[in-house]
C-alpha positions as a printed NumPy array, in Angstrom:
array([[-64.752, 202.771,  38.879],
       [-67.868, 200.623,  38.548],
       [-69.511, 202.32 ,  35.559],
       [-68.351, 202.893,  31.992],
       [-69.118, 206.533,  31.287],
       [-68.312, 206.052,  27.608],
       [-71.631, 204.232,  27.186],
       [-74.079, 206.988,  28.081],
       [-77.647, 205.667,  28.262],
       [-80.13 , 208.29 ,  27.025],
       [-83.389, 206.522,  27.983],
       [-83.756, 208.365,  31.299],
       [-81.459, 211.101,  32.597],
       [-81.445, 212.393,  36.175],
       [-79.728, 215.772,  36.645],
       [-79.2  , 217.12 ,  40.152],
       [-77.726, 220.445,  41.257],
       [-76.459, 220.885,  44.822],
       [-75.756, 224.133,  46.661],
       [-73.599, 223.428,  49.707],
       [-74.085, 225.454,  52.889],
       [-70.349, 226.122,  53.042],
       [-69.175, 225.941,  49.421],
       [-65.737, 227.331,  50.274],
       [-65.057, 224.624,  52.862],
       [-62.588, 222.112,  51.409],
       [-63.576, 219.626,  54.121],
       [-67.294, 219.849,  53.27 ],
       [-66.581, 219.512,  49.552],
       [-64.37 , 216.462,  50.091],
       [-66.915, 214.835,  52.428],
       [-69.723, 215.447,  49.944],
       [-67.832, 214.067,  46.933],
       [-66.577, 211.02 ,  48.867],
       [-70.113, 210.158,  49.995],
       [-71.5  , 210.714,  46.503],
       [-68.829, 208.534,  44.843],
       [-69.339, 205.789,  47.425],
       [-73.042, 205.803,  46.657],
       [-72.657, 205.852,  42.863],
       [-70.052, 203.078,  42.902],
       [-72.414, 200.869,  44.924],
       [-75.616, 201.652,  43.003],
       [-77.159, 198.707,  41.178],
       [-79.191, 200.975,  38.885],
       [-77.109, 204.01 ,  37.858],
       [-75.852, 203.234,  34.35 ],
       [-73.462, 206.149,  33.876],
       [-72.67 , 209.167,  36.004],
       [-70.854, 212.467,  35.95 ],
       [-70.036, 214.726,  38.912],
       [-69.248, 218.309,  37.967],
       [-68.591, 221.798,  39.232],
       [-69.575, 225.048,  37.511],
       [-67.039, 226.429,  35.055],
       [-66.121, 230.085,  34.987],
       [-68.841, 231.03 ,  32.502],
       [-68.8  , 234.251,  30.535],
       [-72.299, 234.018,  29.057],
       [-75.382, 235.445,  30.779],
       [-77.448, 232.301,  30.122],
       [-75.138, 230.073,  32.195],
       [-76.151, 229.58 ,  35.837],
       [-72.982, 228.857,  37.764],
       [-74.469, 229.385,  41.214],
       [-74.464, 225.687,  42.205],
       [-71.605, 223.938,  43.993],
       [-71.873, 220.483,  42.368],
       [-73.881, 218.886,  39.604],
       [-74.665, 215.225,  39.115],
       [-75.786, 213.623,  35.879],
       [-76.924, 209.992,  36.032],
       [-78.339, 207.932,  33.184],
       [-80.566, 204.872,  33.464],
       [-81.529, 202.091,  31.08 ],
       [-85.2  , 202.479,  32.063],
       [-87.585, 204.628,  34.06 ],
       [-88.116, 201.605,  36.322],
       [-84.406, 201.503,  37.172],
       [-84.485, 205.19 ,  38.052],
       [-87.399, 204.521,  40.398],
       [-85.481, 201.648,  42.03 ],
       [-82.426, 203.92 ,  42.371],
       [-84.503, 206.438,  44.347],
       [-85.431, 203.777,  46.945],
       [-82.06 , 202.018,  46.929],
       [-80.411, 201.692,  50.354],
       [-77.145, 203.248,  49.123],
       [-79.065, 206.285,  47.835],
       [-80.856, 206.717,  51.147],
       [-77.532, 206.33 ,  52.982],
       [-75.998, 209.073,  50.806],
       [-78.885, 211.415,  51.67 ],
       [-78.491, 210.594,  55.36 ],
       [-74.706, 211.134,  55.265],
       [-74.579, 214.265,  53.121],
       [-77.856, 216.197,  53.396],
       [-76.544, 218.243,  56.316],
       [-73.981, 219.704,  53.884],
       [-76.423, 221.232,  51.404],
       [-78.759, 224.2  ,  51.488],
       [-80.596, 223.481,  48.269],
       [-81.081, 220.694,  45.731],
       [-82.781, 221.013,  42.334],
       [-83.574, 217.981,  40.187],
       [-84.337, 217.803,  36.465],
       [-85.406, 214.418,  35.076],
       [-85.666, 213.763,  31.344],
       [-86.977, 210.984,  29.127],
       [-85.501, 210.307,  25.719],
       [-87.316, 212.006,  22.83 ]])
């Protein structure tokens, strides 16, 4: 893997939640994750990343309705902006956007 996820960079954090159209389709899930990993491994700007799925939560405050989550950290706001326009990011969107129904993004700066 290209990134060292033990060195989380808290300057700028990009959190994305994806709801797939067919969340029970193993083929769609595998295609989505493969495209996402290909993109993240080729990104020049993503410092660390984490791809997740919702756990079986037992608390009312936990929203487990999404199919996949993505957490990406950046060393600067400028690098996050470059990441958004990066060819590999645009290729990921082109390859995988037909698989999702909904995407929600939360961006955060360090306090």
